[in-house]
C-alpha positions as CSV (number, residue, x, y, z in Angstrom):
1,M,61.2,-11.8,-12.4
2,K,62.6,-8.7,-12.7
3,K,59.5,-7.7,-14.8
4,G,57.2,-8.7,-12.0
5,L,59.0,-6.4,-9.5
6,V,58.6,-3.7,-11.9
7,V,55.0,-4.0,-12.1
8,F,54.7,-4.1,-8.5
9,F,56.9,-1.0,-8.0
10,V,54.5,0.8,-10.5
11,L,51.4,-0.3,-8.7
12,I,52.8,1.0,-5.4
13,V,53.7,4.4,-7.1
14,A,50.4,4.7,-8.7
15,G,48.6,4.0,-5.3
16,G,50.4,6.4,-3.3
17,C,50.0,9.0,-5.9
18,F,46.3,8.4,-5.9
19,A,46.3,8.4,-2.0
20,W,48.3,11.9,-2.0
21,N,45.9,13.3,-4.7
22,T,42.7,12.1,-3.0
23,L,43.6,13.1,0.5
24,R,46.1,16.0,0.0
25,T,45.2,19.5,1.5
26,S,46.2,23.0,0.3
27,P,47.4,24.8,3.6
28,E,47.8,28.0,1.6
29,D,44.2,28.7,0.9
30,G,42.7,26.7,4.2
31,T,40.7,24.4,1.5
32,L,40.8,20.6,2.2
33,R,40.9,19.0,-1.5
34,L,39.0,15.6,-1.9
35,F,37.6,13.6,-4.9
36,G,34.9,11.5,-5.1
37,N,31.8,10.8,-7.3
38,I,28.0,11.5,-7.6
39,D,26.3,8.9,-5.7
40,I,24.3,6.6,-7.8
41,R,20.9,6.0,-6.5
42,Q,18.4,3.8,-8.0
43,V,14.9,2.3,-7.6
44,S,13.6,-0.9,-9.0
45,L,9.9,-0.3,-9.8
46,A,7.5,-3.5,-10.0
47,F,3.7,-4.1,-10.0
48,E,2.4,-5.3,-6.5
49,R,0.3,-8.0,-8.0
50,G,0.6,-9.8,-11.2
51,G,-1.1,-9.2,-14.6
52,R,-0.7,-8.6,-18.2
53,I,1.0,-5.1,-18.9
54,L,-1.2,-2.9,-21.2
55,E,0.5,0.2,-21.5
56,V,4.1,1.7,-20.8
57,L,4.0,5.2,-20.8
58,V,7.5,6.4,-20.4
59,E,10.9,5.8,-22.3
60,E,14.2,5.6,-21.3
61,G,15.8,8.9,-20.4
62,D,12.4,10.5,-19.4
63,R,12.1,12.7,-16.4
64,V,9.3,11.8,-14.5
65,E,7.6,13.5,-11.4
66,K,6.1,12.3,-8.3
67,G,3.0,10.3,-8.8
68,K,3.2,10.4,-12.6
69,A,1.6,7.0,-14.3
70,L,4.3,4.8,-15.7
71,A,2.6,1.6,-16.7
72,R,-0.8,-0.1,-16.6
73,I,-1.6,-3.6,-16.1
74,D,-5.0,-5.7,-17.3
75,V,-7.5,-5.1,-14.4
76,R,-10.6,-6.2,-16.1
77,A,-11.5,-9.2,-14.0
78,L,-11.0,-7.0,-10.9
79,E,-13.6,-4.4,-12.4
80,L,-16.1,-7.2,-12.8
81,Q,-15.6,-8.5,-9.5
82,A,-16.2,-5.1,-8.1
83,K,-19.5,-4.7,-10.0
84,K,-20.7,-7.8,-8.7
85,L,-19.9,-6.8,-5.1
86,E,-21.5,-3.2,-5.6
87,A,-24.5,-5.4,-6.7
88,D,-24.3,-7.4,-3.6
89,I,-23.8,-4.5,-1.4
90,A,-26.9,-3.0,-2.5
91,G,-29.1,-6.0,-1.8
92,L,-27.5,-6.3,1.8
93,E,-28.3,-2.4,2.2
94,H,-31.9,-2.9,1.3
95,N,-32.3,-5.9,3.2
96,L,-30.7,-4.0,6.6
97,N,-33.0,-1.1,6.0
98,K,-36.1,-3.2,6.0
99,M,-35.0,-4.9,9.1
100,K,-34.6,-1.6,10.6
101,N,-37.7,-0.1,9.6
102,G,-39.8,-3.1,10.6
103,S,-43.0,-4.3,8.7
104,R,-45.1,-2.4,6.4
105,P,-48.3,-1.1,7.6
106,E,-49.9,-3.3,4.8
107,E,-48.3,-6.4,5.9
108,I,-49.6,-5.9,9.4
109,A,-53.2,-5.1,8.2
110,K,-53.1,-8.4,6.2
111,A,-52.1,-10.2,9.2
112,Q,-54.8,-8.6,11.3
113,A,-57.5,-9.9,8.7
114,T,-55.9,-13.2,8.6
115,L,-56.3,-13.3,12.1
116,R,-60.0,-12.1,12.2
117,R,-60.7,-14.7,9.5
118,A,-59.1,-17.5,11.7
119,E,-61.1,-16.4,14.9
120,A,-64.4,-16.4,12.6
121,T,-63.6,-19.8,11.4
122,L,-62.8,-21.0,15.2
123,V,-66.0,-19.4,16.4
124,Q,-68.0,-21.6,13.5
125,A,-65.9,-24.4,14.3
126,K,-67.0,-24.2,18.2
127,R,-70.7,-23.9,17.0
128,N,-70.3,-27.0,15.1
129,D,-68.8,-29.2,17.6
130,R,-71.4,-28.1,20.1
131,R,-74.2,-28.9,17.7
132,S,-72.2,-32.3,16.9
133,A,-72.1,-33.3,20.2
134,K,-75.9,-32.6,21.0
135,L,-76.9,-34.9,18.0
136,H,-74.3,-37.6,18.7
137,E,-76.1,-37.9,22.1
138,R,-79.4,-38.3,20.3
139,D,-77.5,-40.8,18.0
140,S,-78.5,-38.3,15.2
141,I,-75.2,-38.5,13.6
142,S,-72.5,-40.9,13.4
143,L,-69.2,-41.1,15.3
144,Q,-67.2,-40.4,12.1
145,E,-69.1,-37.1,11.9
146,R,-68.6,-36.2,15.4
147,E,-65.0,-36.8,15.3
148,N,-64.8,-34.9,11.9
149,A,-66.4,-31.8,14.2
150,Q,-63.7,-32.3,16.7
151,T,-61.1,-32.1,14.2
152,D,-62.2,-29.1,12.6
153,L,-62.3,-27.3,15.9
154,R,-58.6,-28.3,16.7
155,I,-57.6,-27.0,13.3
156,A,-59.4,-23.8,13.5
157,Q,-57.7,-23.3,16.9
158,A,-54.4,-23.9,15.6
159,Q,-54.8,-21.6,12.3
160,R,-56.1,-18.9,14.7
161,D,-52.9,-19.2,17.2
162,E,-50.7,-19.2,14.1
163,A,-52.2,-16.1,13.1
164,E,-51.8,-14.3,16.5
165,R,-48.1,-15.2,16.4
166,T,-47.5,-13.8,12.7
167,L,-49.3,-10.6,13.7
168,A,-47.1,-10.3,16.9
169,L,-44.0,-11.0,14.9
170,L,-44.6,-8.4,12.3
171,Q,-45.4,-6.0,15.2
172,A,-42.4,-6.6,17.4
173,G,-40.0,-6.3,14.2
174,F,-36.8,-8.1,13.7
175,R,-34.7,-9.2,16.5
176,S,-31.4,-7.1,17.4
177,E,-29.3,-9.7,17.0
178,D,-30.5,-10.3,13.3
179,I,-30.1,-6.7,12.6
180,A,-26.6,-7.1,13.9
181,M,-25.7,-9.8,11.9
182,A,-27.2,-8.0,8.7
183,A,-25.0,-4.9,9.6
184,A,-22.1,-7.2,10.0
185,Q,-22.7,-8.8,6.6
186,L,-22.9,-5.5,5.0
187,D,-19.6,-4.2,6.3
188,A,-17.8,-7.5,5.2
189,A,-19.2,-7.0,1.8
190,R,-17.9,-3.4,1.8
191,A,-14.4,-4.3,3.2
192,S,-14.1,-6.7,0.4
193,L,-14.9,-4.2,-2.4
194,D,-12.5,-1.8,-0.7
195,V,-9.8,-4.7,-1.2
196,I,-10.9,-5.1,-4.9
197,R,-10.6,-1.3,-5.4
198,H,-7.2,-1.1,-3.7
199,D,-6.2,-4.1,-6.2
200,I,-7.7,-2.1,-9.2
201,S,-5.5,1.1,-8.0
202,L,-2.3,-1.0,-8.0
203,G,-2.7,-1.5,-11.9
204,V,-1.3,1.4,-12.4
205,L,2.4,2.0,-11.6
206,Y,3.5,5.3,-10.2
207,A,6.7,7.2,-9.9
208,P,7.5,7.2,-6.0
209,T,9.7,10.5,-6.5
210,E,11.1,12.7,-9.1
211,A,13.7,10.8,-11.0
212,V,15.0,9.6,-14.6
213,V,13.8,6.5,-16.4
214,S,17.2,4.6,-16.5
215,S,16.1,1.3,-17.8
216,R,12.7,0.2,-19.2
217,L,12.7,-3.5,-18.4
218,L,9.3,-5.0,-19.5
219,E,7.0,-4.0,-22.5
220,P,3.0,-4.1,-23.4
221,G,2.3,-8.0,-23.5
222,D,4.6,-9.0,-20.7
223,M,3.2,-10.4,-17.4
224,A,4.3,-8.5,-14.6
225,S,4.9,-9.7,-11.1
226,S,6.1,-8.2,-7.8
227,A,9.4,-10.2,-8.7
228,S,9.8,-8.5,-12.0
229,P,10.8,-4.7,-12.0
230,V,9.3,-2.8,-15.1
231,F,11.8,0.0,-14.8
232,Q,14.8,1.0,-12.9
233,L,14.8,5.0,-11.8
234,S,17.7,6.8,-10.9
235,L,16.8,9.4,-8.2
236,T,18.4,12.9,-9.1
237,S,16.9,14.9,-6.0
238,P,18.9,15.5,-3.9
239,K,22.5,14.7,-5.4
240,W,25.2,14.2,-3.4
241,V,29.1,13.4,-3.7
242,R,30.5,10.5,-1.7
243,A,34.1,11.5,-0.6
244,Y,36.3,10.0,2.2
245,V,38.7,11.8,4.5
246,S,41.6,10.4,6.6
247,E,41.5,10.4,10.6
248,S,43.8,13.4,10.6
249,Q,41.6,15.4,8.4
250,L,38.4,14.3,10.3
251,G,38.7,17.0,12.8
252,R,38.8,19.7,10.0
253,V,35.5,18.8,8.8
254,R,31.8,20.1,10.0
255,H,28.4,19.5,9.2
256,G,27.0,22.2,7.0
257,M,30.6,23.1,5.8
258,R,30.7,25.1,2.4
259,A,32.1,23.3,-0.5
260,S,32.7,24.1,-4.4
261,I,32.3,20.9,-6.6
262,H,34.2,21.0,-9.8
263,T,34.1,18.7,-12.8
264,D,35.7,18.2,-15.9
265,S,32.9,19.3,-18.2
266,F,31.9,22.6,-16.9
267,P,34.4,25.7,-15.9
268,D,32.0,27.1,-13.0
269,A,32.0,25.1,-9.8
270,V,28.6,23.9,-8.3
271,H,27.9,24.9,-4.6
272,G,27.3,22.4,-1.8
273,S,27.4,21.8,1.9
274,V,28.5,18.7,4.0
275,G,25.3,17.1,4.8
276,Y,26.7,13.6,6.4
277,I,30.0,12.8,8.2
278,S,30.3,9.1,9.1
279,P,30.6,8.2,12.9
280,T,32.6,4.9,11.7
281,A,35.7,4.2,10.1
282,E,36.2,2.5,7.0
283,F,38.9,0.5,5.5
284,T,39.8,-0.5,9.1
285,P,43.0,-2.6,9.7
286,K,43.8,-4.9,12.3
287,S,42.6,-4.5,15.9
288,I,46.0,-4.1,16.9
289,Q,46.9,-0.7,15.6
290,T,50.2,1.3,15.5
291,E,50.3,5.1,15.5
292,E,51.1,4.8,11.7
293,L,48.4,2.4,10.9
294,R,45.6,4.8,12.5
295,T,46.2,7.3,9.6
296,A,44.9,4.6,7.3
297,L,41.4,5.0,8.5
298,L,39.1,6.6,6.2
299,Y,35.7,8.1,7.0
300,E,33.0,8.8,4.5
301,I,31.3,12.2,3.9
302,R,28.7,13.3,1.5
303,I,28.3,17.0,0.0
304,I,25.0,17.8,-0.8
305,A,25.2,19.7,-4.0
306,D,22.9,22.5,-4.8
307,D,22.9,21.8,-8.6
308,R,20.0,23.9,-10.2
309,S,21.3,24.0,-13.4
310,D,21.5,20.2,-13.7
311,R,25.1,19.7,-14.7
312,L,26.3,17.1,-12.3
313,R,25.6,13.5,-13.6
314,L,25.0,10.3,-11.6
315,G,28.4,8.5,-11.2
316,M,30.3,11.6,-12.5
317,P,33.8,11.9,-10.9
318,V,34.4,15.3,-9.2
319,T,36.9,17.4,-7.1
320,V,35.6,18.7,-4.0
321,L,37.1,21.8,-2.2
322,L,35.8,22.2,1.3
323,H,36.5,25.8,2.2
324,E,37.5,26.4,6.0
325,Q,38.1,30.0,6.1
326,A,34.4,30.5,4.9
327,N,33.1,28.6,7.5
328,K,34.9,30.2,10.4
329,P,33.1,32.2,12.8
């Protein structure tokens, strides 16, 4: 029982010391002393479509710039589909141009010659019909021969009519509706090709921003999918410190306020400025508050670090001094 009380008392003292160290101020030099950590921001990168990984181009710890290729998957099947679509599009383009340009002069000339031949055949069929009629009246030919002549005349007339319509169609060209349908088919094929090309471009995984490769999760030969990240990237620009101030100190913090960031690793401070002040409190107590409880409210602030020498590491504990005097007008 006594041992438990001792442990409880030690925890209370440690917590009080931590709170005092975290939120204490230095009224002598007009600074606000805070403790925090360099914020850890990470991105999990995965391919948007599935496939077998062919290459992984970076290692853990590598620094990558925005747009750098990180990995590739096999897109051979998509490339073959794209080639087939390109051939189909070429055929559709030729067909549409043919419909727009109309019939060639040689085709029209051929149809005209066919019409002339059909007209000549019709003239001869009419002569044969008249001759057979006279001969049949004198009983010089049989009824069968007379009917054959009449049939030949009807066939010649039909062939002449067909030749006329064929020539008229060639001269008029294709209907506007047919041309519009051919154009729509061509547009649909081009859109399908664009989709496939976009899928092919997704076969390469690029860095979305400047970062450090913190984890390499898949290797060549693994099957990638949108649900399986290949890399985990740690964002290093910009770097900021996440810290907290009490409600009583909140009025002393202003946006853009100059700050010094100190670490145990380097003697010189890294300069920064307050870039964010939370509009809401955290660690909020009960809704019914006393005057003493209000002081327990904490507000998050972020200090943007100007770490050009790259001394700060993600997750590193730091001490922040907010310089009130230097920010007074």
